[in-house]
N, C-alpha and C positions, 0 to 999 in steps of 0.2 A: 362755428360760429361764424365764419365768414358763407356757409352755404345759407345762415341763418338771415344774414343781414344782405344778400344778395337778393335772397326770395323777396326778404322786403322792399328792396329797392324796386322789384318788378310789381308789389302792391302796388306802391307808392305811384307808379307809370301809369299804372292801370286807373289808378282814382282820378291823376290827372287828366286824363283821355276822358273819362266819364263826367265829370264836369263840366270837359270843354261840350261834349257832344248830351247831353240831357238837358232837361227843363222842369221845373217844378220842383214838387217832392223830391222826386230823383235826385236830382241835381245838388239839393238842399242836405238829403244823407250821403251821397257822395263826398261834399263838401267838410261834412261834419267827421265823416271816417277817415278824411284825409288829413285835416287838421290833428285830427287825434292819433293818429299815426304817423305823422312828421315829429308831433312833439315829442312823442316816447320812443321814440325811434331814435333820434337826434340825442336826447337827454342819455339816453344809454349808450350811446357811442361817445359820446363826451366822458362819460365816466368811466368806462372800460376798454372803449378801443383806443381811441386815439393815446390815453397815455400809455399803452402796451404798444403801438407803433410806434413809439418816438424815438427807440432804442434801434428797430429795422428801418425803418422810413425816413427818418430824421427829422430833427425839428422844425427845418422848413416847408417839409410837406404836412407835416399836424398841422404846425400855425395856419397856410394856407387853408388846411379844409375847415378846421377852428371860425377862421376869417367867413369863409361862404357860409359856414352853416350862423352865425350870427346874422349874416346879410338875411338869409332863406328866411332866419324867425323872425325878423323885423318885418318884413313882406308880408310873412302870414300874418302876423299879430295885425298888420294895417288891415289885409282884407277880410279877417276875423271879427276887426271891429266896425267896416265899413257895409258888412253885408254884401249878399251877391246882388240885389237890385241897385247897389251906387253905380253911378255913371261910370266912375275909374274903375270898376272890378276887374271888367276883363284886360283892358289893356294892363293894369298890375296882377292881374293874376296870368298874363303871358309872360310877364319878367319873371314871376314865382318859377313858373314850369321852365324856364330857362336855365334859371338859378339850381335848380332841383337836381332838372336830368347833369348840369355838368357836376354840380359836385358827385352824385351817384358814378358815374363817370372816372373821375377822377379820385376818388376813391377804391374802384375796380381795378385800375389801370395801374396806378403807384400803391398806395396803401395797402390795400390787400393783400397782394400777391409777395409785396416784403415782410406782412407779417406772417404769411403761408413758410413762407423761406425761413423767417429766422424762429418760428413758433414751433413747439413742439405740438402732433395730434392731441396728446392729452390735454396742454396748455389749452389748446384751442378748446375744446369739449368745456374747459370748466370756467373758459370765460364767457362759452354759447349760456352757462348757467347763471352768472353773473348779469347779463346782458339780461336775460328774461328776467330776473328779480330786479335789475335797476329798469326796466319799462312797467313792471306792474307799480312801481310804486312814483313813478314818473308825472311831472302836471300833464294834463290831458287837451293844452292848450298851449300855444307859446308865450312864452316870457321874456321878450328879449332883454330888458333889465337885469336879468338874472344872469347874463354873461355866458360864456362856456366854459370857465374853469370848472374842473371836476369836483372842486371842494363845494363851489356854491352850489352844485344842482345835487350834492349829497346834503346840504346842510337845509337847503331851499326846496328844494324836490320834494319831500312827502309831507310837509305841510302844507304844500301850494297846490300839490295835487289831491290831498285832501277839499282845501277850497275848491278845486274845477269841478271836483265828484258832488259836492253840495249842491253848489252853483247849476251842475247840467240837473241833477235829481229837482231841484226847486222849477228848473227851465221843464223839465217835462212835467212836471205835476200840474202848471199853471198850462199849458197845453192841455192836458187829459181834459182840466176843469172847465177851458172856456172854450172845446169842442162843443 
């Protein structure tokens, strides 16, 4: 499970760099993929990883990661709503990048080592499956109003994810018919 999450951190870092260095349609696509990946990744961590890490890493570590995720969700939502052409996009995107990279580093240095030490390999494999399921039913864009509590994600996640997917499908249909 930890290797899966670290692999996603690498994908997120690559997408952050691509958004910064690209333009036009490529930038738009990279940002859309970044939004989707961050939304599903953080939702799965909030439901599966952080609750499991409380015993091994401690409440202070997990609570700090949840605050970081909540802050990043708020920034990501702001960026999503304002769009890539907004005058403040670059400044706010730089803040998001710093927040996300710091958060990933903190997870990799504090939370994940504690989980590796305190959790059996078999349980970590089961958790990896649970992370994949949680990601499959997670919202595909940020919803900071949902908070970071695992129960909120479990109850609100699937209906919000359906709404997100319908919204994306309608947007795709409109773009294809406007072209």
